[in-house]
C-alpha positions as CSV (number, residue, x, y, z in Angstrom):
1,M,369.3,-35.7,-90.9
2,L,367.2,-33.2,-93.2
3,I,368.8,-31.7,-95.5
4,F,367.1,-27.8,-97.1
5,T,368.4,-26.9,-100.3
6,P,366.6,-23.3,-100.8
7,Q,367.9,-22.6,-97.5
8,A,371.3,-24.1,-97.6
9,L,370.8,-26.1,-94.3
10,A,371.9,-29.1,-92.8
11,F,370.0,-30.6,-89.4
12,I,372.5,-32.8,-87.5
13,A,370.4,-34.6,-85.2
14,V,372.1,-35.2,-81.8
15,P,370.4,-38.0,-79.9
16,K,367.9,-36.9,-77.1
17,T,368.2,-33.1,-77.8
18,G,364.8,-32.7,-79.2
19,T,365.6,-34.2,-82.5
20,T,362.0,-35.8,-83.3
21,A,360.0,-32.3,-82.8
22,I,362.6,-30.5,-84.7
23,E,362.0,-32.8,-87.7
24,Q,358.2,-33.2,-87.6
25,A,358.2,-29.4,-88.1
26,L,360.8,-29.2,-90.3
27,R,360.2,-32.3,-92.7
28,P,357.7,-30.7,-95.1
29,H,360.4,-28.4,-96.1
30,A,363.4,-30.9,-96.5
31,D,364.6,-31.9,-100.0
32,I,366.7,-34.7,-98.6
33,Q,365.8,-36.8,-95.6
34,F,367.9,-39.5,-93.7
35,T,365.3,-41.6,-91.5
36,K,365.1,-44.7,-89.3
37,G,368.8,-45.9,-89.0
38,Q,370.4,-43.1,-90.5
39,K,368.6,-40.1,-88.7
40,H,371.6,-39.5,-86.0
41,I,374.5,-39.2,-89.0
42,S,377.0,-37.6,-86.9
43,A,379.1,-34.3,-87.8
44,Q,381.9,-35.8,-88.9
45,R,380.7,-38.6,-91.4
46,F,378.4,-35.4,-92.8
47,H,381.6,-33.2,-93.3
48,R,383.4,-36.1,-94.9
49,R,381.0,-37.7,-96.9
50,I,377.7,-35.6,-97.5
51,R,378.8,-32.2,-97.5
52,P,381.3,-33.2,-100.5
53,F,378.7,-35.0,-102.3
54,L,376.5,-31.7,-102.1
55,R,379.2,-29.5,-103.3
56,E,380.4,-31.5,-106.2
57,N,376.9,-32.5,-107.6
58,Y,374.7,-29.9,-106.8
59,D,377.5,-27.1,-106.5
60,L,375.6,-26.5,-102.7
61,E,377.3,-25.5,-100.2
62,V,375.5,-26.0,-97.0
63,E,375.7,-24.7,-93.4
64,A,374.8,-27.3,-90.5
65,F,373.0,-26.9,-87.5
66,A,372.6,-28.9,-84.4
67,L,371.6,-28.4,-80.3
68,L,373.4,-29.4,-77.4
69,R,372.0,-30.4,-74.1
70,D,373.2,-30.5,-70.6
71,P,375.3,-33.5,-70.2
72,E,373.8,-35.1,-67.1
73,D,370.0,-34.1,-68.6
74,Q,371.1,-35.7,-71.8
75,I,371.8,-38.8,-70.2
76,R,368.7,-38.4,-67.8
77,S,366.7,-38.4,-71.2
78,W,367.9,-41.5,-72.5
79,Y,367.5,-43.1,-68.7
80,K,364.0,-42.2,-69.1
81,Y,363.4,-43.3,-73.0
82,R,364.8,-46.7,-72.5
83,Q,362.6,-47.3,-69.5
84,R,359.5,-47.7,-71.8
85,D,357.3,-50.8,-71.7
86,A,358.2,-51.5,-75.3
87,L,361.7,-52.2,-74.0
88,R,360.8,-54.3,-71.2
89,D,361.6,-57.5,-72.3
90,T,364.9,-56.5,-74.2
91,P,368.5,-55.6,-73.4
92,E,368.0,-51.9,-74.2
93,Y,365.6,-51.4,-71.1
94,S,366.8,-49.2,-68.4
95,G,363.6,-49.9,-65.6
96,Q,366.1,-52.5,-63.6
97,L,368.4,-49.8,-62.6
98,S,368.0,-46.2,-60.7
99,F,369.5,-43.1,-62.1
100,D,372.5,-43.2,-60.2
101,A,373.5,-46.9,-61.3
102,Y,372.5,-45.8,-64.8
103,V,374.9,-43.1,-65.1
104,N,377.9,-45.2,-63.8
105,A,377.1,-47.8,-66.3
106,V,377.3,-45.2,-69.1
107,I,380.8,-44.3,-68.0
108,S,382.2,-47.4,-67.1
109,D,384.8,-49.5,-69.3
110,D,382.0,-51.8,-70.4
111,P,378.8,-50.3,-70.8
112,P,375.4,-52.9,-71.1
113,P,373.1,-52.4,-74.2
114,C,371.0,-50.1,-72.0
115,A,373.7,-47.8,-71.4
116,Q,375.5,-47.8,-74.5
117,I,374.7,-44.2,-75.5
118,G,377.7,-42.4,-77.2
119,Q,378.8,-38.7,-76.4
120,P,377.7,-35.5,-77.9
121,Y,381.2,-34.3,-78.4
122,K,382.5,-36.9,-80.0
123,F,379.2,-36.9,-82.1
124,L,379.8,-33.2,-83.1
125,S,383.5,-33.3,-83.6
126,G,386.3,-34.5,-86.0
127,R,389.9,-35.0,-86.1
128,G,391.4,-32.8,-83.2
129,G,388.4,-32.0,-81.7
130,R,387.1,-29.4,-84.2
131,I,383.3,-29.0,-83.9
132,L,381.9,-29.4,-87.4
133,V,378.7,-27.8,-87.4
134,D,378.1,-23.8,-88.1
135,H,375.6,-23.4,-85.9
136,L,375.3,-24.7,-82.3
137,F,372.5,-24.1,-79.9
138,A,372.3,-24.7,-76.4
139,Y,369.1,-26.8,-75.8
140,E,368.2,-24.8,-72.8
141,R,368.2,-21.6,-75.0
142,W,365.4,-23.0,-77.5
143,E,364.3,-19.4,-78.4
144,L,367.6,-18.8,-80.5
145,L,366.9,-21.9,-82.6
146,D,363.3,-20.3,-83.4
147,A,364.4,-17.2,-84.3
148,F,367.2,-18.7,-86.4
149,L,364.9,-20.9,-88.1
150,S,362.5,-18.6,-88.7
151,E,364.7,-16.3,-90.3
152,R,366.3,-19.0,-92.6
153,F,363.3,-19.9,-93.8
154,E,361.3,-16.8,-93.8
155,Q,358.4,-18.1,-91.5
156,R,357.4,-18.9,-88.3
157,I,358.4,-23.0,-87.4
158,T,355.8,-24.1,-84.7
159,F,357.0,-26.9,-82.9
160,A,354.9,-29.6,-80.7
161,P,356.4,-31.9,-78.0
162,R,357.2,-35.2,-80.1
163,N,358.9,-38.5,-78.1
164,V,358.7,-36.9,-74.6
165,S,360.1,-39.5,-72.4
166,P,358.1,-40.8,-69.6
167,H,358.1,-39.9,-65.5
168,A,360.7,-41.5,-63.3
169,P,363.0,-40.8,-60.4
170,A,366.0,-39.6,-61.6
171,E,368.4,-38.3,-59.0
172,L,371.9,-38.6,-58.7
173,E,374.4,-38.6,-55.9
174,P,377.2,-36.1,-55.4
175,Q,380.1,-38.5,-55.9
176,T,378.3,-39.9,-59.3
177,R,378.0,-36.6,-60.4
178,A,381.4,-35.8,-59.8
179,R,382.6,-39.2,-61.6
180,L,380.3,-38.1,-64.7
181,Q,382.1,-34.7,-64.9
182,Q,385.2,-36.3,-65.1
183,A,384.3,-38.8,-67.3
184,R,382.0,-36.9,-69.7
185,A,384.7,-33.4,-69.5
186,A,385.0,-32.6,-73.1
187,D,381.0,-32.8,-73.3
188,Y,380.9,-30.5,-70.1
189,A,383.4,-28.1,-71.3
190,L,381.4,-27.6,-74.9
191,H,378.2,-27.4,-73.3
192,A,379.6,-24.3,-70.9
193,R,381.5,-23.1,-73.9
194,L,378.0,-22.6,-75.5
195,L,376.0,-21.4,-72.5
196,D,379.0,-18.6,-71.9
197,A,378.6,-17.5,-75.3
198,G,374.8,-16.8,-74.7
199,G,373.4,-19.9,-76.1
200,K,375.0,-20.1,-79.6
201,L,378.4,-20.5,-81.2
202,M,379.2,-20.7,-84.8
203,P,382.5,-23.4,-84.2
204,R,383.6,-23.4,-87.9
205,R,384.1,-19.7,-88.0
206,G,386.7,-19.8,-85.5
């Protein structure tokens, strides 16, 4: 998470949505940085703890922004990321599984460590399923985020690829995709709503 006081913005870093590239580009402008284990603070925690702290102590009302990715692609990125050689001898290594087996592990009742990745909808929502960010962008419409940040920072923000997952075969059987869509229905519904809106939503305004 990054907080920018002149722009009254906070970046909520949903895992596997280009967060490293965004942080590398925006870190020089940030007044507050949450790194390492605190990098991926959920929208609910931000809304309940950090937003009130900024309001009460600094009279700062910030808007939060985040990205959302196609659910299958986000899981595929996790799968490839956890095939890194650095993880080979750890429980988080996924290289022993096909992507199809990995997805089945992710949506199982007891996922192994390599398949414990969380859900974007839960990461972004609070009680009652309310989405707690002010600006939600589709990962597939990166140009909208680019335009938004360039306007708020009054300069062009340049992004460079960071933390790119290694290439790996990642096909999915149709029946597994159907199970995934059922198990992650809330993720798919929010992503579809976002694309239907043209790639950007302002959930807290309605």
